[in-house]
C-alpha positions as CSV (number, residue, x, y, z in Angstrom):
1,X,-114.9,-29.9,20.3
2,X,-114.5,-27.8,23.5
3,X,-111.3,-26.1,24.7
4,X,-110.4,-28.9,27.1
5,X,-110.7,-31.5,24.4
6,X,-108.5,-29.4,22.1
7,X,-105.8,-29.1,24.8
8,X,-106.0,-32.8,25.5
9,X,-105.4,-33.6,21.8
10,X,-102.5,-31.2,21.6
11,X,-100.9,-32.9,24.6
12,X,-101.4,-36.3,22.9
13,X,-99.8,-35.0,19.7
14,X,-96.9,-33.6,21.7
15,X,-96.1,-37.0,23.2
16,X,-96.4,-38.6,19.8
17,X,-93.9,-36.0,18.5
18,X,-91.5,-36.9,21.4
19,X,-91.6,-40.6,20.3
20,X,-91.4,-39.8,16.6
21,X,-88.8,-37.1,16.2
22,X,-86.0,-37.1,18.7
23,X,-84.0,-34.7,16.6
24,X,-86.6,-32.0,16.9
25,X,-86.8,-32.6,20.7
26,X,-83.0,-32.0,20.8
27,X,-83.6,-28.7,19.0
28,X,-86.2,-27.7,21.6
29,X,-84.1,-28.7,24.5
30,X,-81.0,-26.9,23.1
31,X,-83.1,-23.7,23.0
32,X,-84.7,-24.1,26.4
33,X,-81.7,-25.1,28.4
34,X,-79.4,-22.3,27.1
35,X,-82.2,-19.8,27.6
36,X,-82.5,-20.9,31.2
37,X,-78.7,-20.8,31.7
38,X,-78.7,-17.1,30.7
39,X,-81.9,-16.4,32.5
40,X,-80.3,-17.6,35.7
41,X,-77.5,-15.0,35.4
42,X,-79.9,-12.3,34.3
43,X,-82.0,-12.7,37.4
44,X,-79.3,-11.6,39.7
45,X,-76.7,-9.8,37.5
46,X,-77.5,-6.4,38.8
47,X,-76.7,-7.4,42.4
48,X,-73.5,-9.2,41.3
49,X,-72.2,-6.3,39.3
50,X,-73.2,-3.6,41.8
51,X,-71.5,-5.6,44.5
52,X,-68.2,-5.6,42.5
53,X,-68.4,-1.8,41.9
54,X,-70.3,-1.4,38.6
55,X,-72.5,1.7,38.5
56,X,-76.2,1.7,37.5
57,X,-75.1,3.9,34.5
58,X,-72.7,1.3,33.3
59,X,-75.4,-1.4,33.6
60,X,-77.7,0.8,31.6
61,X,-75.1,1.3,28.9
62,X,-74.5,-2.4,28.5
63,X,-78.2,-3.1,28.5
64,X,-78.6,-0.5,25.7
65,X,-75.7,-2.0,23.8
66,X,-77.2,-5.5,24.0
67,X,-80.6,-4.2,22.7
68,X,-78.8,-2.3,19.9
69,X,-77.0,-5.4,18.8
70,X,-80.2,-7.5,18.8
71,X,-82.0,-4.8,16.9
72,X,-79.4,-4.6,14.2
73,X,-79.3,-8.4,14.0
74,X,-83.1,-8.7,13.7
75,X,-83.1,-6.0,11.0
76,X,-80.9,-8.3,8.9
77,X,-82.5,-11.5,10.0
78,X,-83.7,-12.4,6.5
79,X,-80.0,-13.0,5.5
80,X,-79.9,-15.7,8.2
81,X,-83.2,-17.5,8.1
82,X,-83.2,-18.0,4.4
83,X,-79.9,-19.8,4.6
84,X,-79.8,-23.6,4.0
85,X,-77.5,-23.8,6.9
86,X,-80.0,-22.8,9.5
87,X,-79.2,-25.5,12.0
88,X,-75.5,-24.8,11.6
89,X,-76.0,-21.1,12.4
90,X,-78.1,-22.1,15.5
91,X,-75.3,-24.4,16.7
92,X,-72.7,-21.7,16.1
93,X,-74.6,-19.3,18.2
94,X,-75.0,-21.9,20.9
95,X,-71.2,-22.4,20.8
96,X,-70.7,-18.6,21.2
97,X,-73.0,-18.4,24.2
98,X,-71.1,-21.3,25.8
99,X,-67.7,-19.7,24.9
100,X,-68.7,-16.3,26.4
101,X,-70.0,-18.0,29.6
102,X,-66.7,-20.0,29.9
103,X,-64.6,-16.9,29.5
104,X,-66.8,-15.1,32.0
105,X,-66.4,-17.9,34.6
106,X,-62.7,-18.2,34.1
107,X,-62.3,-14.4,34.3
108,X,-64.2,-14.3,37.6
109,X,-61.3,-16.3,39.1
110,X,-58.2,-15.2,37.3
111,X,-59.0,-11.7,35.8
112,X,-61.9,-10.2,37.7
113,X,-61.9,-6.8,36.0
114,X,-65.4,-5.6,36.6
115,X,-65.8,-4.0,33.2
116,X,-64.4,-7.0,31.4
117,X,-66.9,-9.2,33.2
118,X,-69.8,-6.8,32.3
119,X,-68.8,-6.9,28.6
120,X,-68.7,-10.7,28.7
121,X,-72.1,-10.8,30.3
122,X,-73.5,-8.5,27.6
123,X,-72.0,-10.6,24.8
124,X,-73.5,-13.9,26.3
125,X,-76.9,-12.3,26.7
126,X,-77.0,-10.7,23.2
127,X,-75.9,-13.9,21.6
128,X,-78.5,-15.9,23.4
129,X,-81.3,-13.6,22.3
130,X,-80.0,-13.6,18.7
131,X,-80.9,-17.3,18.6
132,X,-84.6,-16.7,19.1
133,X,-85.5,-15.8,15.5
134,X,-83.5,-18.7,14.1
135,X,-85.2,-21.2,16.4
136,X,-88.6,-19.7,15.5
137,X,-87.9,-20.2,11.8
138,X,-86.8,-23.8,12.5
139,X,-90.0,-24.4,14.5
140,X,-92.1,-23.0,11.7
141,X,-90.4,-25.3,9.1
142,X,-91.1,-28.3,11.4
143,X,-94.7,-27.2,11.7
144,X,-95.3,-28.3,8.1
145,X,-95.2,-31.8,9.5
146,X,-96.9,-31.2,12.9
147,X,-99.6,-29.0,14.3
148,X,-98.0,-25.6,15.1
149,X,-99.9,-25.5,18.4
150,X,-98.4,-28.9,19.2
151,X,-94.9,-27.6,18.5
152,X,-95.3,-24.5,20.7
153,X,-97.1,-26.4,23.5
154,X,-94.4,-29.0,23.6
155,X,-91.7,-26.3,23.8
156,X,-93.5,-24.5,26.7
157,X,-94.2,-27.9,28.4
158,X,-90.6,-29.0,28.4
159,X,-89.5,-25.5,29.6
160,X,-91.9,-25.7,32.5
161,X,-90.7,-29.1,33.5
162,X,-87.0,-28.2,33.3
163,X,-87.5,-24.8,35.0
164,X,-88.6,-26.1,38.4
165,X,-85.6,-28.3,39.4
166,X,-82.9,-26.0,37.8
167,X,-84.2,-22.8,39.4
168,X,-84.4,-24.6,42.8
169,X,-80.8,-25.7,42.4
170,X,-79.8,-22.1,41.6
171,X,-81.7,-20.8,44.7
172,X,-79.6,-23.2,46.8
173,X,-76.3,-22.3,45.1
174,X,-76.8,-18.5,45.3
175,X,-77.3,-18.9,49.0
176,X,-73.9,-20.5,49.3
177,X,-71.9,-18.2,46.9
178,X,-73.1,-15.8,44.3
179,X,-70.5,-17.1,41.9
180,X,-71.8,-20.7,41.9
181,X,-74.8,-19.9,39.6
182,X,-72.4,-18.7,36.9
183,X,-70.6,-22.1,37.0
184,X,-74.0,-23.9,37.0
185,X,-75.1,-21.9,33.9
186,X,-71.9,-22.8,32.1
187,X,-72.4,-26.5,32.9
188,X,-75.9,-26.3,31.4
189,X,-74.6,-24.7,28.2
190,X,-71.9,-27.4,27.9
191,X,-74.5,-30.1,28.3
192,X,-76.3,-28.6,25.3
193,X,-73.1,-28.5,23.2
194,X,-72.3,-32.1,24.0
195,X,-75.7,-33.8,24.1
196,X,-78.2,-31.6,22.3
197,X,-76.4,-30.2,19.3
198,X,-78.8,-30.0,16.4
199,X,-78.0,-32.3,13.5
200,X,-77.0,-30.6,10.2
201,X,-79.9,-32.2,8.4
202,X,-83.3,-32.4,9.9
203,X,-86.6,-33.4,8.2
204,X,-88.3,-30.4,6.7
205,X,-85.6,-28.1,8.1
């Protein structure tokens, strides 16, 4: 079997997975959509914060703080991935990302202290990245039932499809007002919380 045939089979398996396990698709979408919501802000956060008076040094400090928090979390990741409540922990982190985004958007309008906004951005970013290892563990557990290549391919495939329209919308919004992408990112996160919350019990998870 050549490479093209293997890729074709993986795509076929991916579509079978979509039909067979909607719960797992919700898990993939919850990871992808919130990732995109934070990626949107990350793409232009330097311009936004510099425009409101944040120095490059302050941006460097918050970036270092985010990396330190993620490092500490990953050093203790075994305490989280071995838990029976893996999906609950993922949902909780998704709630926190949404909460920090909500406070960030509200603060932009009613309490636009530049350092407070920077801290909220750092908290949202760190929390989003902390989800990655937990989602990887969830994917690995599901791979007992499905080809691992199928799982990863489906995740990347869905991200590629979702990326295009969402990033186009953001490009339009940022041309109107640099604050609008923050609101759009919050809406994406809320959509995940409402429609793509991972069930407490999943097959093989």
